[in-house]
N, C-alpha and C positions, 0 to 999 in steps of 0.2 A: 450460358451466362446466368449468374444468380443476382439477386437484388443488390448485394454488397458490391459486386463488380460493376453493375449498371450505375450505381450511385458513387462510385469511386471518385474522390476529389470534390464531392459535393456533400459536405458534412451536414448541412441543414437538411438536405433532401433525404439523407440516410436516417437522420433523427426523426423526420416526419414519417418515413416508411415504418420505422420501428413502432412509433406511436399508433399509426393506422393499423398495423398488423395486430398490435395488442388489443385494440378496440374490437376489430372484427373477429379475432380468435376467441374473444370472450362470448361471442354470439353462437359459436359452434364451428363445425368443420369448414375449412376454407382452403381452396387451392390457390397458390401464388404462381403465376407464370410471368417470366421475364422474357421480353423480346428486345430487339434493337431499339425500339422506340418508347417502351413503357414497361411498367410493372403492373400486372393486372391481378385483382382479387376476384375469384370466381367461386360460384357454387354450380348450379346447372348452367348458368350464364354469368358473364362478367357483370360486376356491379360497382366497382371502384377501380380507378386507375391513377397511378402517379407517373408523371412524365416531366422531362426537363425542357422547358421552352427554349433554352439556349441552344438546343439542337436545331431549332428551326428559325429563331429570330436573332438578329444581330444585337439588339438591345432589349432583352426581356425585362418585364416589370417585376418578375419574381424568379427565384431559383428553381422552384418546383411548383407544379400545378396538380391539384387533386380534382379528378373528374368523377362525379357521382351520378349513377343512373337511377332516376326516380320514375315512377309511373304518373307523375304530375309535375307541372311547373311550380317552382318555388321562387317567389319574387324577392327573396332576401337581397339587399344591396351588397352583400358580401360576395356574390357571384360576379365574376368578370363577364361571363356569358352563359346563357341558357339556350340550348339548341334542341330542336324537335326532329330527330332523324327518322323516327318511325311513329306510327299511329299511337302506340301506347308507351312511348319512351321519350323522356326528356333528359338530356345530358347537361349537367350543371358543372361549370368550370370555376374552381376556386383557387386563386393565386395564394400561395403560402410564403410569407416572409419571415415567420418565426414559428418554431415547433409548437409553442403553446397556443397557436391559433386553432389547433385541433382540440377544441373545447366542447362543452356540453351540446351546443347547437350542432356542430359538425358530427359529433358522436351520434346524435339523433338521426341525422341524414344517413350516416353509414349503417345504422341499425335498420332503418327503413329500407335501404337499398339491399342489404343482406337478406332480409326477410322476403323481399320481392323476388330475389334471384333464385329462390327455391331450393 
């Protein structure tokens, strides 16, 4: 499955994917992996993920979620949730309701995550 097939019928999610891909590809080489549950952006390890909460929730608050792996917690009120799954990793979940929410602030987080993913 490719990202276009994963996001079929989800125009906003596909537009967000295209914008995120553009941002991270400007930083350098990136691998994009699509599974049944998400689209992952990877270098040596994954650093950003797009997924459809409607696959898991009956009434999601957003069509698509961008999850960004940082080496620190960020207390921005924009994040729906920040979890600490491992000693040096914090996963930040950002609900996206409009493609232009991928703004300078989000671009900064993506660049930070890209650099850290090595």
